[in-house]
N, C-alpha and C positions, 0 to 999 in steps of 0.2 A: 430512083426511090429505093430505100433499103427494105429488105425483106422482113416482114413481121416474124418475130420469134415466138414459138410456142412455149407456154409456161408450165410449171409443175402444178398439180392440183392442190397438194397439201403443203403447208409449212408444219413446223413441229407441233404447234398448238392445235391446229385443225386436224392434224394426223392423229393426235391423242384422242380427240373427240370422236373421230371415225373409228378408232380401235375400240373405244367404249361402246359405240353403236353396234359394232360387230359382236362384242361380248354379250350385249343384251339380246341380240337376235339369236346367237348361239345358245344362250340359256333357255330362251323360249323354245327353240327347236329341240333341244335335248329334253326339256320338260315334256313336250308333246310325245317324243319317242319313248320316254319312260312311261307315260300314260298308256301308250300302245303296248308296251312290254308287260305292264301289270295286267292288262286285259288278256294278253296272250298267255300269261302264266296262271290264269284263274284256275285252270285244270292241269293236271300233270300230263294228260294225254289228250290234248285238244284236237277237235276236227277243224281243219282250216282249208280254205280254197287256196290253190297255188297254180302257178304256170311252170311247165317243164322247160327250162332254159337249155339244158344240155343233158345228154345221155350217152354213155360209152361203156362198153364191156372192158374191164381191166382185170389183170391178174392180181388178186388181193390174197396174200398168203399163198396157199397151195391150190386155190380154186378160182376160176373166173367168176366175177360178180359184176353186176351192173351198177356203175356209179352214176347217180342222177343228181343234177343241180336244179333246185327249184327256187322260184321267187314267190314268196308268200304274199297274200293280199295286203298285209301290213307293210310290205316293202323289204322285209328281211330275206336274206339268202340262206339256204340250207342245202347240205349235201347228204344224201342217204344212199346206203348200199342195199341193193335188192337182188332178186333172182336174175341170173344171166339169160333166162329165157323170156324176160319181159319184152313185149313188143315195143316198137319205136313210138314214144309218146312226145317227142320234141314238138314244141309249139302248141301243145294241148293244155287245157285247164283240167285240174284234177281236184278231188276232195281227198285229203290225206290225214291220217291220224299220226301225230308225232309224239315222241317221248321228250318232254322239255323240262322235266323236274330239275335237272342239273344245269340248265342253261342260265348263264348270268347275263346281266344287262350288257356287259362288254361283248360277250359272245353274240348277243342279239344284234348289236350294231355292226360288228365286223363280219358276221356270217359264221355259222356253226355246223357241226356234223352231229347227226343223231340217227336213231332208228325210226323208221316210218312204214306205215302200211297204207297203200292206196285203196280207198274204199269205193271210189267212183271216178270214171273217166268221161269227160264231156266231149262230144263229137266234133265241135267246131275247132278249126285251126286259127292261130293268130295270123294277122296280116303279114308279120315278119316271116313266119314259117311258110306261108303260101308263096311269098316272094322267093324264099330260099329254094323251095321245090321247083319253081319255075326256072330259076337259074340252074339248079342241079340237073334239070331235064336236058340241058344242052350237052352234058358231059357223061361219059361212061366210066371214066377213071375216078376213083374215090378221092384221091388227092386233089384232083382238079375241082371236084364238088366242094371240098373243104376250102380250097384256096379262094374260089370266087364267092363262096358263101361268106367268108371272113371279109373279103374285099368290098362287097356290096351291102350286106345286111348284118355284119358283125356277129355271125354265128361262130361259136367256139370251134377251134380245130381240135383234132384228136391229139392225145399226148405225144404220140410218135411223130406226127407231122409237125406239131408245134416245136418240138425239139430240133427237128431238121431245119425248119425255117429260121429258128433262132441261131443255130450254128452257122447258117449261111449269111447272117446279118440282114435278113429281109423282114424281120418282124415289124419294124416301123412302117415299111412300105405296104405290106400285105395285111396288116391289122388296121382296120379303118380308124382314122384319127382326124385331128384338125387339118392335117395336110390334105386329106381327101375332101374335107369340107371346103378348103380354099379352092380346089380345082372345080368342085361342083358350083361354088359361088360364081366363079368366072364364067363357067358355061351358062348358068342361069342368067347372069347379067348380059352376056353376049346375045342370047336369044330374045331377051325382053327389051333390050335397049331401043331397037328400031321401032317396034310397034308402040312402045310407050311414048317415044318422042313424037311419033305421028299423032297419037291421041292428045298429047300435051299441047302441041302446036295448034291443034284444031279446036280443042274444047276447054282446056284449062292452062293457058300459057303463064298464068300467075304462080303456078306450083313450082316448088323446088324439085327439079327432075331427079337429081342424084339421090336426094333424101328419100323421095318416094320409091325409087328403085331399090334402095337399100332395104326399106321395110318390106317390100314385096319379096325380095330374096330372103330376108330374115324369116318371114313367115313360111316360105318354102323349106328352109333349113330346119325350122322348128318342127314342121310336120314330119320331115325325114327323121329327126331326132326322136320323136314320139314313136314312130314305127320301129326304130331300133331299140325301143324300150329304155331310152335314156342311158345309153352306154357311157360309162364314167369319163373316158377320154374325150368323147364327143360333147358331153356336158361342159367340160372344161373349155373346149374349143368354142362352143357357142357362147359361153359366158365371156370369154375373151373378146369375141367379135362384138357383142353388145356393149361391153364396157369400153372397148377400143373406139367404136364409132361414136358413142356418147361423148367421150373425151375429145376425139378429133373434131366433132361438130362444134365444140366450144373452144377450140384453139388451144387445147391442152396436150402436152407431150404424150405420145402413145408408146414409143420405144423407150421404156424406162422400167427399172425394177419396181417403181411405185405402181405403175399400171398393172403389172403382173400380180403384185401383192394385193391390190384392190380386188381383182377378179378372183384370185384364189381365196382370199378372205371372205368375200361375199358368198361364194359357192360352198365353202366349208361351214359358214354360219347358217345358211339355209338348209344345207344337205349334209349333216355331220357324218353320215355313212361314208362319204367320199374320202374321209381321213384314212380309212382302211383300204382304199383302192390303190393297188400298185400301178395300174394303168393310168390313173389320174395323176399320180406323182411323176411317173415317167413322162407323160405328156407335158406337164408343167415344167419339168426340167428341160425338156426339148425346146420349149418356147424361151426359157431363160438363156439357153445357149445361143439361140438366134439373136436375141436382144443384145447379148454381150458382143457378138460379132459386129452387128450393125452399128453399135455404139461407137466403135473405133474405125469402121470402114464404110460408113454410109456414103462417103464421097466417091467411092469407086463406081465404075460404070455398071449398069444392071447386069450385064452378062458376066462380068467379073465376080460380082457378089453372088450370082446364082451358082457359078462353078465352085468358088471358094467356100461358100456356105455349106455345100454338101459334104466337102472334105472335113470342114471344121466340126459340124454336128456329129459326123461319124466318130471322130477322135474324142470328142467331149463325152459322148454317151457310152463309148466302149468300156471305160473302167467300171462304171456302176453296173452295166449290163453283164459283163463277164464275172464280176464279183458275186452277183446274185445267181445267174444261171449257169455259168461255168462251162458252156459248150462253144466250140470253135471249129472251123474247118478252113481249108485253103480257099474255098469259095467265098468266105467271109471278106477277104481282102478285095475280091472283085465286086462286092456289093455297092461300092461307090459309083462306078459307071452304070451298074444296073439301076440304081436309084435315080440317076440322071435320065436314063431312058424311060423310066417309069412315068415321067411327066407326059410322054406321048402315048405310052402303053395304056394307062388308066382310062383316058377318054375314048381310046380306040376300042378297048374291050367292052366298055360301057355301051357303045353304039352297036358292036357286034352281037351283044346279047339281046338286042331288039330285033335281030335278024336270025335266020337259021344257022348262021356261021359262028356261033358263040364259042365253039371248040377249036377255032382255027389255030391257035397257038399251043394247044394241048400236047401234041407230040414233042415239041421242042422244050416245053416246060418240064415235061416228064423226064426227058433225057437229062436236063440240067439238075433236077432234084436227085435222080438216081446216081449221077456222077459225084455228088457231094458225099464226103465221108465225115461223120460226126465224131469229134474227139473231145475229151474233157481237158480243161485247163484250170489252173488254180491261180486266181487273183485275190489277194487278201481284201477283206471287206473295208479295211482302213483306206485302201487306195480309192475305192469308190466314194467313201465319205469325204476324202480329201478333194476329189474332183468336184463334189457338190460345194464344199466350202470355198474352193478357188473360184468356181463359177459365180458364187455370190459376191466374193471379193472383187472379181473382175468388173463388176458394175461401177466400181470406183477407182480401181488401180489397174494400170496396164501391166504392171509386173505380174499380178495374179493371172491376167489374161495369157501372157506368154508361158507362165508356169503350168497353167491348165493344158495348153497345147503340148508341152513337154511330157506331162503325165500321160496324156493320151497316146503319144508316140511311143513312150516307154512301155505302156500296157500292150500296145500292138506288137512291139518287138518281143516282149515276153511271151505272148500267146503264140506267135510264129515259132519261136525257139522251142516251146514245149511240144508242139506237134511235128516239128521237123525231124 
């Protein structure tokens, strides 16, 4: 019996209708955001409730100041500079007076900077912050607190540590993303499968077991996403999971540019703020690089795909990463085997943080970070843009696929030459 082939969801006509649907949804979403913006701008100095997302003392000009990132009750993000002696308010809700007379609608959507005065601090901590403090209690070293906070609950790293992690090529592994969602999904499915099968065989054998398990895991992941306060990269990942399963369940191709376009289009239409999220676009580009590879080498054995895909994603993401951030180190080259080991490390430390031994790897990790030396490299932005264009073209042409790999290798060679 021949194997049934999966089909594409849209032809040209239905694709055009779907694009029109997205435009209508995007128009409605932007209209609602503009309505919220006009309410926000009713007064030049409104009092508004906000949650403190991040707080860090930085050298601004000649004086240390507290840089505070807040998420307003209307969903907007804002950064304010305040006194360096301000106590730690991360995870707390505050009542703040903001100066918004010069804030435009575009600023409102992408996030803005302004002056603010905190009028009141509410005592309760967010669930995310309570989780972070529980995780941080396992560690005495500040870098380790930041590392595991970013890894488990998506708390921002300090500017210094983020630069170090980026120079070592570990940002993708240590900043929570769809990759971690995938590991958590497998863990949840593994533990739920046997008890569910027992209940299904005993009480409801007529149910579709895999479909039920998917929705149970999806509910678990959505709860986690809500606790993480809808981190943009995780929103993209969750959207891809939901769209992917809906297509798979109906016999439609998942690994295609069309699938990614549907997921990204839907998310941008319903949540237009994501358009200005760098982490959202990095996450989407990472998925595109995976799809491109699987398109040509899905016939390989699973272990071959697993090993080659890590090298491929490293090379594809390198040009745009270095073009934007411009930091590199010798440890960056070693990030490929580290990312492979991460598949065992992540679930291991997840379990360890449920025990008193959450700091088991701290001395070794500290030594690894201290040994890394951050250096600046210059990769033109056009190289990063070229890699994005080639990745898009590689969905149709294998010549673009090979050229994309060459650009990644050339970028790696240039970065090594610059720091040698």
